[in-house]
C-alpha angles and dihedrals in degrees: 000000000000131000125053099305118113111257092235089054093046091051093048091050092049091053091048090052092052092049108023117200093005094126094052094083100032092110089060090064098039113092117205107235112189088196090064110034090156092065120077096194142344131241091251092052091048093051090051090049095050093044092053091049094051089047092058101035135056113268108264117244093210137021133050095313094052113110096241093054094039090061091061106023127047106231094202091077091061097043096044089051095049096041090056092042094051093062089075105001089218117181106191124200117186115202106264097230089051092045091054094043093051088052087058095050112118124239097017086138090058093066120101116255087225087080090071091069085076093069105128094224136066087213135354143165120242122200114222119214113250113283093356107107123044137181128196111265094009105066118205115006131222095207143290147245112241131197140150121244143146123285134225093263094049096260124122116258141182114244122208123190106191133197122203128210097259113100126243102270126164093342093304098139116202089217138137136173130208135184125200119184114222098246129162106264103022090218087074088064093042092054091060093055124098110270091248092058100046091079090054093056093042090055099047106031094072088058093049093048089051089054087058096045127105094243099048110128129207107186123238096333092066126216113330121244130203109264118249120239121253126223112246110180106309096338136077114235139180109231110207114226115254093237130033118259112237112208123189107195127186099023096139093042092049092049090051091051090055090053123083109276115261116223122241128199121244124210120260119272113245120213114231093246106028150008124293136176092200112131132198117272115257107279143151115260108210125230110274145166122253122197125189138166127249128192138054111239091188086063095046096262119136113242114231135168118241127200131216130181115220113204120218115283139188105234122208093001112166102212132023090218097055123090117241113269119212112210123201118206116214112222103220101050104012091231117155123231127190 
């Protein structure tokens, strides 16, 4: 995948060349399921779609539908990911400072996988900063196609189709696929993954959760929405955009992270039996997740959990122009040293 072409586009063109016209009738096999609007298609629908194409077209001599590759690699992973991605052709780039800080945020594994159903895409490509995300057997990854689908045991799962940095040479595809069931908490699903894959999910899941959070930001284009189908003859079809849609998310948050931290005031500490004006010492509050409930069931409103990401902050700093000071407290005499 050399040259100036984006690796996701190069891969999609390669698949199109191996199985020409296969995506033209994907909507015929996709059944709209109002109970799962976050899912573009199921495994069963994908199998019927690929079987129909192979029935009416010559068997490819190369690519994912060729007999040698189908024996070792399930092609459904590729075609489900690309079919979902083609509805919007979103190429998502998250600010690198934000990407790395999200990866350092504590307790991401404690979040419920159900949150990922709020992704604003059926399928999208996410760029990975250089030498940030790794997978066993692939080394550093360029990025991945993500989509939500059903899993072997009937549960919903997040599907990642990853591309590594090695180019496409002699049919040696730098490709990987990973499933993550939507468990609560998501750490339950991560713990069942092979050891070499856990680091991958721990690196990318915080970014995906941020995309689902209430304070995600998308720049001037605003938060994406899933494209509506268009009527073509008697059928509803999703018409892919002619050009990919480049989305740069988190630009403001990333710029803020690169600036000197601004202090914030914390509320006074109250003693259990009285009143106190004592405040916490100046300290750095690490990045963390905050969940809260919205909705009043007693008034007919559906109750739902919302998610916010809180960036690191200097708490109780005295002067915006001063650097943060870390104080160490000695146990024996409680004297402070700077």
